[in-house]
PyMOL Python script that loads the backbone (N, CA, C, O; Angstrom):
from pymol import cmd

cmd.read_pdbstr("""\
ATOM      1  N   MET A   1      -7.888  -8.284  15.867  1.00  0.00           N
ATOM      2  CA  MET A   1      -8.148  -8.834  14.554  1.00  0.00           C
ATOM      3  C   MET A   1      -6.996  -8.455  13.621  1.00  0.00           C
ATOM      4  O   MET A   1      -6.610  -7.289  13.546  1.00  0.00           O
ATOM      5  N   LYS A   2      -6.461  -9.429  12.924  1.00  0.00           N
ATOM      6  CA  LYS A   2      -5.337  -9.196  12.035  1.00  0.00           C
ATOM      7  C   LYS A   2      -5.829  -8.941  10.609  1.00  0.00           C
ATOM      8  O   LYS A   2      -6.676  -9.673  10.096  1.00  0.00           O
ATOM      9  N   ALA A   3      -5.291  -7.901   9.978  1.00  0.00           N
ATOM     10  CA  ALA A   3      -5.657  -7.586   8.602  1.00  0.00           C
ATOM     11  C   ALA A   3      -4.885  -8.493   7.651  1.00  0.00           C
ATOM     12  O   ALA A   3      -3.713  -8.797   7.873  1.00  0.00           O
ATOM     13  N   THR A   4      -5.555  -8.913   6.601  1.00  0.00           N
ATOM     14  CA  THR A   4      -4.907  -9.747   5.595  1.00  0.00           C
ATOM     15  C   THR A   4      -5.162  -9.164   4.219  1.00  0.00           C
ATOM     16  O   THR A   4      -6.089  -8.375   4.033  1.00  0.00           O
ATOM     17  N   ALA A   5      -4.347  -9.549   3.262  1.00  0.00           N
ATOM     18  CA  ALA A   5      -4.490  -9.033   1.901  1.00  0.00           C
ATOM     19  C   ALA A   5      -5.788  -9.537   1.283  1.00  0.00           C
ATOM     20  O   ALA A   5      -6.250 -10.640   1.573  1.00  0.00           O
ATOM     21  N   THR A   6      -6.356  -8.708   0.433  1.00  0.00           N
ATOM     22  CA  THR A   6      -7.579  -9.080  -0.266  1.00  0.00           C
ATOM     23  C   THR A   6      -7.245 -10.056  -1.381  1.00  0.00           C
ATOM     24  O   THR A   6      -6.079 -10.377  -1.608  1.00  0.00           O
ATOM     25  N   GLU A   7      -8.262 -10.520  -2.068  1.00  0.00           N
ATOM     26  CA  GLU A   7      -8.040 -11.418  -3.185  1.00  0.00           C
ATOM     27  C   GLU A   7      -7.185 -10.740  -4.244  1.00  0.00           C
ATOM     28  O   GLU A   7      -7.056  -9.516  -4.272  1.00  0.00           O
ATOM     29  N   GLU A   8      -6.614 -11.545  -5.100  1.00  0.00           N
ATOM     30  CA  GLU A   8      -5.748 -11.009  -6.139  1.00  0.00           C
ATOM     31  C   GLU A   8      -6.540 -10.068  -7.036  1.00  0.00           C
ATOM     32  O   GLU A   8      -7.672 -10.359  -7.423  1.00  0.00           O
ATOM     33  N   TYR A   9      -5.940  -8.966  -7.351  1.00  0.00           N
ATOM     34  CA  TYR A   9      -6.561  -7.956  -8.203  1.00  0.00           C
ATOM     35  C   TYR A   9      -5.781  -7.868  -9.502  1.00  0.00           C
ATOM     36  O   TYR A   9      -4.558  -7.727  -9.476  1.00  0.00           O
ATOM     37  N   ARG A  10      -6.449  -7.947 -10.618  1.00  0.00           N
ATOM     38  CA  ARG A  10      -5.788  -7.843 -11.912  1.00  0.00           C
ATOM     39  C   ARG A  10      -6.034  -6.463 -12.487  1.00  0.00           C
ATOM     40  O   ARG A  10      -7.156  -6.107 -12.847  1.00  0.00           O
ATOM     41  N   ASP A  11      -4.979  -5.711 -12.563  1.00  0.00           N
ATOM     42  CA  ASP A  11      -4.989  -4.364 -13.119  1.00  0.00           C
ATOM     43  C   ASP A  11      -5.180  -4.465 -14.631  1.00  0.00           C
ATOM     44  O   ASP A  11      -4.605  -5.357 -15.255  1.00  0.00           O
ATOM     45  N   PRO A  12      -5.978  -3.568 -15.245  1.00  0.00           N
ATOM     46  CA  PRO A  12      -6.146  -3.606 -16.703  1.00  0.00           C
ATOM     47  C   PRO A  12      -4.821  -3.478 -17.460  1.00  0.00           C
ATOM     48  O   PRO A  12      -4.714  -3.968 -18.584  1.00  0.00           O
ATOM     49  N   LYS A  13      -3.818  -2.834 -16.876  1.00  0.00           N
ATOM     50  CA  LYS A  13      -2.527  -2.655 -17.530  1.00  0.00           C
ATOM     51  C   LYS A  13      -1.567  -3.805 -17.247  1.00  0.00           C
ATOM     52  O   LYS A  13      -0.445  -3.809 -17.752  1.00  0.00           O
ATOM     53  N   GLY A  14      -1.981  -4.748 -16.471  1.00  0.00           N
ATOM     54  CA  GLY A  14      -1.111  -5.877 -16.127  1.00  0.00           C
ATOM     55  C   GLY A  14      -1.382  -6.346 -14.714  1.00  0.00           C
ATOM     56  O   GLY A  14      -2.029  -5.645 -13.936  1.00  0.00           O
ATOM     57  N   ASN A  15      -0.900  -7.507 -14.381  1.00  0.00           N
ATOM     58  CA  ASN A  15      -1.135  -8.057 -13.062  1.00  0.00           C
ATOM     59  C   ASN A  15      -0.214  -7.406 -12.043  1.00  0.00           C
ATOM     60  O   ASN A  15       1.006  -7.543 -12.131  1.00  0.00           O
ATOM     61  N   LYS A  16      -0.782  -6.710 -11.091  1.00  0.00           N
ATOM     62  CA  LYS A  16      -0.001  -6.071 -10.033  1.00  0.00           C
ATOM     63  C   LYS A  16      -0.047  -6.875  -8.745  1.00  0.00           C
ATOM     64  O   LYS A  16       0.647  -6.540  -7.786  1.00  0.00           O
ATOM     65  N   GLY A  17      -0.852  -7.927  -8.706  1.00  0.00           N
ATOM     66  CA  GLY A  17      -0.927  -8.752  -7.505  1.00  0.00           C
ATOM     67  C   GLY A  17      -1.991  -8.276  -6.538  1.00  0.00           C
ATOM     68  O   GLY A  17      -2.950  -7.609  -6.924  1.00  0.00           O
ATOM     69  N   ARG A  18      -1.811  -8.622  -5.299  1.00  0.00           N
ATOM     70  CA  ARG A  18      -2.799  -8.290  -4.263  1.00  0.00           C
ATOM     71  C   ARG A  18      -2.780  -6.811  -3.938  1.00  0.00           C
ATOM     72  O   ARG A  18      -1.758  -6.140  -4.076  1.00  0.00           O
ATOM     73  N   ARG A  19      -3.914  -6.322  -3.509  1.00  0.00           N
ATOM     74  CA  ARG A  19      -4.005  -4.926  -3.105  1.00  0.00           C
ATOM     75  C   ARG A  19      -4.436  -4.860  -1.645  1.00  0.00           C
ATOM     76  O   ARG A  19      -5.138  -5.741  -1.148  1.00  0.00           O
ATOM     77  N   LEU A  20      -4.006  -3.809  -0.974  1.00  0.00           N
ATOM     78  CA  LEU A  20      -4.292  -3.628   0.447  1.00  0.00           C
ATOM     79  C   LEU A  20      -5.007  -2.313   0.658  1.00  0.00           C
ATOM     80  O   LEU A  20      -4.726  -1.330  -0.027  1.00  0.00           O
ATOM     81  N   ASN A  21      -5.933  -2.292   1.607  1.00  0.00           N
ATOM     82  CA  ASN A  21      -6.551  -1.023   1.981  1.00  0.00           C
ATOM     83  C   ASN A  21      -5.645  -0.333   3.003  1.00  0.00           C
ATOM     84  O   ASN A  21      -4.595  -0.872   3.354  1.00  0.00           O
ATOM     85  N   TRP A  22      -6.029   0.833   3.476  1.00  0.00           N
ATOM     86  CA  TRP A  22      -5.156   1.608   4.363  1.00  0.00           C
ATOM     87  C   TRP A  22      -4.848   0.869   5.657  1.00  0.00           C
ATOM     88  O   TRP A  22      -3.728   0.937   6.164  1.00  0.00           O
ATOM     89  N   LYS A  23      -5.828   0.172   6.186  1.00  0.00           N
ATOM     90  CA  LYS A  23      -5.627  -0.518   7.463  1.00  0.00           C
ATOM     91  C   LYS A  23      -4.631  -1.664   7.323  1.00  0.00           C
ATOM     92  O   LYS A  23      -3.750  -1.841   8.164  1.00  0.00           O
ATOM     93  N   GLN A  24      -4.779  -2.434   6.257  1.00  0.00           N
ATOM     94  CA  GLN A  24      -3.865  -3.540   6.008  1.00  0.00           C
ATOM     95  C   GLN A  24      -2.451  -3.034   5.734  1.00  0.00           C
ATOM     96  O   GLN A  24      -1.474  -3.605   6.219  1.00  0.00           O
ATOM     97  N   ALA A  25      -2.350  -1.956   4.950  1.00  0.00           N
ATOM     98  CA  ALA A  25      -1.041  -1.377   4.624  1.00  0.00           C
ATOM     99  C   ALA A  25      -0.369  -0.822   5.879  1.00  0.00           C
ATOM    100  O   ALA A  25       0.832  -1.010   6.075  1.00  0.00           O
ATOM    101  N   CYS A  26      -1.134  -0.145   6.723  1.00  0.00           N
ATOM    102  CA  CYS A  26      -0.573   0.410   7.958  1.00  0.00           C
ATOM    103  C   CYS A  26      -0.047  -0.687   8.868  1.00  0.00           C
ATOM    104  O   CYS A  26       0.979  -0.510   9.524  1.00  0.00           O
ATOM    105  N   GLU A  27      -0.734  -1.808   8.912  1.00  0.00           N
ATOM    106  CA  GLU A  27      -0.277  -2.917   9.738  1.00  0.00           C
ATOM    107  C   GLU A  27       1.052  -3.456   9.222  1.00  0.00           C
ATOM    108  O   GLU A  27       1.955  -3.747  10.007  1.00  0.00           O
ATOM    109  N   MET A  28       1.173  -3.588   7.909  1.00  0.00           N
ATOM    110  CA  MET A  28       2.430  -4.087   7.332  1.00  0.00           C
ATOM    111  C   MET A  28       3.570  -3.092   7.520  1.00  0.00           C
ATOM    112  O   MET A  28       4.703  -3.485   7.796  1.00  0.00           O
ATOM    113  N   LEU A  29       3.268  -1.803   7.369  1.00  0.00           N
ATOM    114  CA  LEU A  29       4.292  -0.770   7.482  1.00  0.00           C
ATOM    115  C   LEU A  29       4.600  -0.403   8.928  1.00  0.00           C
ATOM    116  O   LEU A  29       5.661   0.146   9.223  1.00  0.00           O
ATOM    117  N   GLY A  30       3.673  -0.708   9.823  1.00  0.00           N
ATOM    118  CA  GLY A  30       3.848  -0.344  11.222  1.00  0.00           C
ATOM    119  C   GLY A  30       3.726   1.157  11.435  1.00  0.00           C
ATOM    120  O   GLY A  30       4.493   1.751  12.193  1.00  0.00           O
ATOM    121  N   CYS A  31       2.752   1.768  10.759  1.00  0.00           N
ATOM    122  CA  CYS A  31       2.591   3.225  10.854  1.00  0.00           C
ATOM    123  C   CYS A  31       1.125   3.582  11.098  1.00  0.00           C
ATOM    124  O   CYS A  31       0.243   2.724  11.052  1.00  0.00           O
ATOM    125  N   SER A  32       0.891   4.854  11.357  1.00  0.00           N
ATOM    126  CA  SER A  32      -0.468   5.346  11.573  1.00  0.00           C
ATOM    127  C   SER A  32      -1.141   5.645  10.232  1.00  0.00           C
ATOM    128  O   SER A  32      -0.487   5.695   9.191  1.00  0.00           O
ATOM    129  N   LYS A  33      -2.445   5.838  10.280  1.00  0.00           N
ATOM    130  CA  LYS A  33      -3.209   6.173   9.070  1.00  0.00           C
ATOM    131  C   LYS A  33      -2.735   7.493   8.481  1.00  0.00           C
ATOM    132  O   LYS A  33      -2.602   7.611   7.263  1.00  0.00           O
ATOM    133  N   SER A  34      -2.479   8.484   9.322  1.00  0.00           N
ATOM    134  CA  SER A  34      -2.043   9.787   8.812  1.00  0.00           C
ATOM    135  C   SER A  34      -0.667   9.696   8.162  1.00  0.00           C
ATOM    136  O   SER A  34      -0.424  10.336   7.139  1.00  0.00           O
ATOM    137  N   HIS A  35       0.240   8.906   8.745  1.00  0.00           N
ATOM    138  CA  HIS A  35       1.566   8.739   8.150  1.00  0.00           C
ATOM    139  C   HIS A  35       1.460   8.013   6.805  1.00  0.00           C
ATOM    140  O   HIS A  35       2.177   8.343   5.860  1.00  0.00           O
ATOM    141  N   PHE A  36       0.571   7.030   6.725  1.00  0.00           N
ATOM    142  CA  PHE A  36       0.332   6.293   5.488  1.00  0.00           C
ATOM    143  C   PHE A  36      -0.108   7.254   4.379  1.00  0.00           C
ATOM    144  O   PHE A  36       0.420   7.204   3.268  1.00  0.00           O
ATOM    145  N   TYR A  37      -1.064   8.121   4.679  1.00  0.00           N
ATOM    146  CA  TYR A  37      -1.533   9.072   3.673  1.00  0.00           C
ATOM    147  C   TYR A  37      -0.465  10.115   3.348  1.00  0.00           C
ATOM    148  O   TYR A  37      -0.405  10.591   2.215  1.00  0.00           O
ATOM    149  N   ASN A  38       0.368  10.478   4.304  1.00  0.00           N
ATOM    150  CA  ASN A  38       1.484  11.394   4.024  1.00  0.00           C
ATOM    151  C   ASN A  38       2.457  10.759   3.033  1.00  0.00           C
ATOM    152  O   ASN A  38       2.937  11.434   2.123  1.00  0.00           O
ATOM    153  N   LEU A  39       2.754   9.463   3.199  1.00  0.00           N
ATOM    154  CA  LEU A  39       3.639   8.768   2.273  1.00  0.00           C
ATOM    155  C   LEU A  39       3.073   8.798   0.850  1.00  0.00           C
ATOM    156  O   LEU A  39       3.812   8.979  -0.118  1.00  0.00           O
ATOM    157  N   ILE A  40       1.771   8.621   0.737  1.00  0.00           N
ATOM    158  CA  ILE A  40       1.126   8.644  -0.578  1.00  0.00           C
ATOM    159  C   ILE A  40       1.162  10.052  -1.162  1.00  0.00           C
ATOM    160  O   ILE A  40       1.519  10.231  -2.326  1.00  0.00           O
ATOM    161  N   ASN A  41       0.797  11.046  -0.364  1.00  0.00           N
ATOM    162  CA  ASN A  41       0.751  12.428  -0.844  1.00  0.00           C
ATOM    163  C   ASN A  41       2.124  12.960  -1.222  1.00  0.00           C
ATOM    164  O   ASN A  41       2.232  13.817  -2.099  1.00  0.00           O
ATOM    165  N   GLU A  42       3.178  12.466  -0.573  1.00  0.00           N
ATOM    166  CA  GLU A  42       4.545  12.882  -0.884  1.00  0.00           C
ATOM    167  C   GLU A  42       5.114  12.109  -2.064  1.00  0.00           C
ATOM    168  O   GLU A  42       6.219  12.407  -2.518  1.00  0.00           O
ATOM    169  N   GLY A  43       4.381  11.120  -2.569  1.00  0.00           N
ATOM    170  CA  GLY A  43       4.833  10.337  -3.710  1.00  0.00           C
ATOM    171  C   GLY A  43       5.811   9.239  -3.354  1.00  0.00           C
ATOM    172  O   GLY A  43       6.439   8.660  -4.241  1.00  0.00           O
ATOM    173  N   LYS A  44       5.951   8.944  -2.089  1.00  0.00           N
ATOM    174  CA  LYS A  44       6.893   7.908  -1.653  1.00  0.00           C
ATOM    175  C   LYS A  44       6.305   6.505  -1.760  1.00  0.00           C
ATOM    176  O   LYS A  44       7.037   5.518  -1.829  1.00  0.00           O
ATOM    177  N   LEU A  45       4.977   6.429  -1.772  1.00  0.00           N
ATOM    178  CA  LEU A  45       4.290   5.149  -1.859  1.00  0.00           C
ATOM    179  C   LEU A  45       3.197   5.253  -2.921  1.00  0.00           C
ATOM    180  O   LEU A  45       2.216   5.971  -2.724  1.00  0.00           O
ATOM    181  N   PRO A  46       3.351   4.548  -4.046  1.00  0.00           N
ATOM    182  CA  PRO A  46       2.333   4.601  -5.097  1.00  0.00           C
ATOM    183  C   PRO A  46       1.026   3.974  -4.634  1.00  0.00           C
ATOM    184  O   PRO A  46       1.027   2.922  -3.993  1.00  0.00           O
ATOM    185  N   ALA A  47      -0.077   4.615  -4.956  1.00  0.00           N
ATOM    186  CA  ALA A  47      -1.392   4.119  -4.570  1.00  0.00           C
ATOM    187  C   ALA A  47      -2.393   4.430  -5.672  1.00  0.00           C
ATOM    188  O   ALA A  47      -2.142   5.260  -6.547  1.00  0.00           O
ATOM    189  N   VAL A  48      -3.531   3.749  -5.613  1.00  0.00           N
ATOM    190  CA  VAL A  48      -4.587   3.928  -6.604  1.00  0.00           C
ATOM    191  C   VAL A  48      -5.885   4.193  -5.869  1.00  0.00           C
ATOM    192  O   VAL A  48      -6.194   3.522  -4.884  1.00  0.00           O
ATOM    193  N   ARG A  49      -6.649   5.171  -6.344  1.00  0.00           N
ATOM    194  CA  ARG A  49      -7.969   5.449  -5.773  1.00  0.00           C
ATOM    195  C   ARG A  49      -9.015   4.828  -6.674  1.00  0.00           C
ATOM    196  O   ARG A  49      -9.031   5.072  -7.881  1.00  0.00           O
ATOM    197  N   TYR A  50      -9.889   4.026  -6.088  1.00  0.00           N
ATOM    198  CA  TYR A  50     -10.970   3.388  -6.822  1.00  0.00           C
ATOM    199  C   TYR A  50     -12.291   4.017  -6.395  1.00  0.00           C
ATOM    200  O   TYR A  50     -12.872   3.618  -5.385  1.00  0.00           O
ATOM    201  N   GLY A  51     -12.757   4.979  -7.146  1.00  0.00           N
ATOM    202  CA  GLY A  51     -14.010   5.653  -6.844  1.00  0.00           C
ATOM    203  C   GLY A  51     -13.857   6.655  -5.714  1.00  0.00           C
ATOM    204  O   GLY A  51     -12.792   6.769  -5.108  1.00  0.00           O
ATOM    205  N   LYS A  52     -14.919   7.369  -5.442  1.00  0.00           N
ATOM    206  CA  LYS A  52     -14.887   8.396  -4.404  1.00  0.00           C
ATOM    207  C   LYS A  52     -15.018   7.805  -3.007  1.00  0.00           C
ATOM    208  O   LYS A  52     -14.465   8.337  -2.045  1.00  0.00           O
ATOM    209  N   VAL A  53     -15.746   6.713  -2.905  1.00  0.00           N
ATOM    210  CA  VAL A  53     -16.048   6.147  -1.595  1.00  0.00           C
ATOM    211  C   VAL A  53     -15.139   4.976  -1.233  1.00  0.00           C
ATOM    212  O   VAL A  53     -14.872   4.753  -0.052  1.00  0.00           O
ATOM    213  N   ARG A  54     -14.668   4.239  -2.202  1.00  0.00           N
ATOM    214  CA  ARG A  54     -13.943   2.999  -1.932  1.00  0.00           C
ATOM    215  C   ARG A  54     -12.567   3.223  -1.354  1.00  0.00           C
ATOM    216  O   ARG A  54     -11.990   2.299  -0.783  1.00  0.00           O
ATOM    217  N   GLY A  55     -12.024   4.409  -1.481  1.00  0.00           N
ATOM    218  CA  GLY A  55     -10.772   4.713  -0.820  1.00  0.00           C
ATOM    219  C   GLY A  55      -9.540   4.412  -1.642  1.00  0.00           C
ATOM    220  O   GLY A  55      -9.600   4.219  -2.856  1.00  0.00           O
ATOM    221  N   VAL A  56      -8.422   4.379  -0.945  1.00  0.00           N
ATOM    222  CA  VAL A  56      -7.113   4.214  -1.553  1.00  0.00           C
ATOM    223  C   VAL A  56      -6.634   2.784  -1.350  1.00  0.00           C
ATOM    224  O   VAL A  56      -6.783   2.213  -0.270  1.00  0.00           O
ATOM    225  N   TRP A  57      -6.064   2.219  -2.393  1.00  0.00           N
ATOM    226  CA  TRP A  57      -5.520   0.871  -2.338  1.00  0.00           C
ATOM    227  C   TRP A  57      -4.049   0.921  -2.735  1.00  0.00           C
ATOM    228  O   TRP A  57      -3.655   1.697  -3.606  1.00  0.00           O
ATOM    229  N   VAL A  58      -3.255   0.094  -2.094  1.00  0.00           N
ATOM    230  CA  VAL A  58      -1.835  -0.003  -2.390  1.00  0.00           C
ATOM    231  C   VAL A  58      -1.544  -1.463  -2.719  1.00  0.00           C
ATOM    232  O   VAL A  58      -1.999  -2.366  -2.016  1.00  0.00           O
ATOM    233  N   HIS A  59      -0.796  -1.689  -3.772  1.00  0.00           N
ATOM    234  CA  HIS A  59      -0.449  -3.057  -4.145  1.00  0.00           C
ATOM    235  C   HIS A  59       0.616  -3.600  -3.204  1.00  0.00           C
ATOM    236  O   HIS A  59       1.530  -2.883  -2.798  1.00  0.00           O
ATOM    237  N   LEU A  60       0.485  -4.860  -2.869  1.00  0.00           N
ATOM    238  CA  LEU A  60       1.401  -5.524  -1.945  1.00  0.00           C
ATOM    239  C   LEU A  60       2.842  -5.413  -2.428  1.00  0.00           C
ATOM    240  O   LEU A  60       3.755  -5.230  -1.623  1.00  0.00           O
ATOM    241  N   SER A  61       3.048  -5.522  -3.728  1.00  0.00           N
ATOM    242  CA  SER A  61       4.405  -5.417  -4.269  1.00  0.00           C
ATOM    243  C   SER A  61       5.002  -4.038  -3.999  1.00  0.00           C
ATOM    244  O   SER A  61       6.209  -3.929  -3.780  1.00  0.00           O
ATOM    245  N   GLU A  62       4.180  -2.976  -4.011  1.00  0.00           N
ATOM    246  CA  GLU A  62       4.664  -1.632  -3.716  1.00  0.00           C
ATOM    247  C   GLU A  62       5.064  -1.501  -2.249  1.00  0.00           C
ATOM    248  O   GLU A  62       6.027  -0.804  -1.929  1.00  0.00           O
ATOM    249  N   ILE A  63       4.333  -2.163  -1.361  1.00  0.00           N
ATOM    250  CA  ILE A  63       4.687  -2.164   0.068  1.00  0.00           C
ATOM    251  C   ILE A  63       6.053  -2.837   0.251  1.00  0.00           C
ATOM    252  O   ILE A  63       6.917  -2.332   0.968  1.00  0.00           O
ATOM    253  N   HIS A  64       6.230  -3.991  -0.413  1.00  0.00           N
ATOM    254  CA  HIS A  64       7.511  -4.693  -0.307  1.00  0.00           C
ATOM    255  C   HIS A  64       8.648  -3.848  -0.860  1.00  0.00           C
ATOM    256  O   HIS A  64       9.724  -3.798  -0.265  1.00  0.00           O
ATOM    257  N   ASN A  65       8.424  -3.178  -1.998  1.00  0.00           N
ATOM    258  CA  ASN A  65       9.459  -2.306  -2.575  1.00  0.00           C
ATOM    259  C   ASN A  65       9.804  -1.166  -1.628  1.00  0.00           C
ATOM    260  O   ASN A  65      10.977  -0.835  -1.450  1.00  0.00           O
ATOM    261  N   PHE A  66       8.791  -0.568  -1.025  1.00  0.00           N
ATOM    262  CA  PHE A  66       9.014   0.543  -0.096  1.00  0.00           C
ATOM    263  C   PHE A  66       9.815   0.069   1.118  1.00  0.00           C
ATOM    264  O   PHE A  66      10.766   0.731   1.534  1.00  0.00           O
ATOM    265  N   LEU A  67       9.433  -1.070   1.681  1.00  0.00           N
ATOM    266  CA  LEU A  67      10.130  -1.588   2.855  1.00  0.00           C
ATOM    267  C   LEU A  67      11.574  -1.947   2.524  1.00  0.00           C
ATOM    268  O   LEU A  67      12.479  -1.685   3.316  1.00  0.00           O
ATOM    269  N   LYS A  68      11.790  -2.545   1.358  1.00  0.00           N
ATOM    270  CA  LYS A  68      13.136  -2.902   0.946  1.00  0.00           C
ATOM    271  C   LYS A  68      13.998  -1.649   0.787  1.00  0.00           C
ATOM    272  O   LYS A  68      15.142  -1.617   1.241  1.00  0.00           O
ATOM    273  N   GLN A  69      13.457  -0.636   0.151  1.00  0.00           N
ATOM    274  CA  GLN A  69      14.187   0.615  -0.050  1.00  0.00           C
ATOM    275  C   GLN A  69      14.458   1.309   1.297  1.00  0.00           C
ATOM    276  O   GLN A  69      15.543   1.845   1.523  1.00  0.00           O
ATOM    277  N   HIS A  70      13.465   1.289   2.172  1.00  0.00           N
ATOM    278  CA  HIS A  70      13.592   1.939   3.481  1.00  0.00           C
ATOM    279  C   HIS A  70      14.645   1.234   4.334  1.00  0.00           C
ATOM    280  O   HIS A  70      15.397   1.894   5.051  1.00  0.00           O
ATOM    281  N   GLN A  71      14.710  -0.086   4.267  1.00  0.00           N
ATOM    282  CA  GLN A  71      15.694  -0.846   5.050  1.00  0.00           C
ATOM    283  C   GLN A  71      17.104  -0.575   4.569  1.00  0.00           C
ATOM    284  O   GLN A  71      18.020  -0.465   5.383  1.00  0.00           O
ATOM    285  N   THR A  72      17.301  -0.464   3.262  1.00  0.00           N
ATOM    286  CA  THR A  72      18.657  -0.233   2.743  1.00  0.00           C
ATOM    287  C   THR A  72      19.149   1.181   3.027  1.00  0.00           C
ATOM    288  O   THR A  72      20.355   1.389   3.153  1.00  0.00           O
ATOM    289  N   THR A  73      18.251   2.159   3.131  1.00  0.00           N
ATOM    290  CA  THR A  73      18.673   3.527   3.413  1.00  0.00           C
ATOM    291  C   THR A  73      18.938   3.741   4.888  1.00  0.00           C
ATOM    292  O   THR A  73      19.678   4.657   5.246  1.00  0.00           O
ATOM    293  N   ASN A  74      18.359   2.925   5.758  1.00  0.00           N
ATOM    294  CA  ASN A  74      18.553   3.101   7.205  1.00  0.00           C
ATOM    295  C   ASN A  74      19.672   2.236   7.776  1.00  0.00           C
ATOM    296  O   ASN A  74      20.007   2.384   8.951  1.00  0.00           O
ATOM    297  N   THR A  75      20.254   1.349   6.994  1.00  0.00           N
ATOM    298  CA  THR A  75      21.311   0.505   7.543  1.00  0.00           C
ATOM    299  C   THR A  75      22.674   0.998   7.173  1.00  0.00           C
ATOM    300  O   THR A  75      23.674   0.394   7.560  1.00  0.00           O
TER     301      THR A  75
END
""", "prot")
cmd.dss("prot")
cmd.show_as("cartoon", "prot")
cmd.util.cbc("prot")
cmd.orient("prot")
């Protein structure tokens, strides 16, 4: 089963676009769940927590920014 982005989410501070849960983000990044949370905890990937149970969400634009930055540093 392929993960896809959720419906567009409008942030109260402005439109940030689509948001992804950990599984969707890991699929795009090609990483494990633990590596995904390490990126967030190290401040390398901005994320938002919505409630205690709903988990961590990452905006699609932040994933693209991270991938773009990661590609330029490795080439």
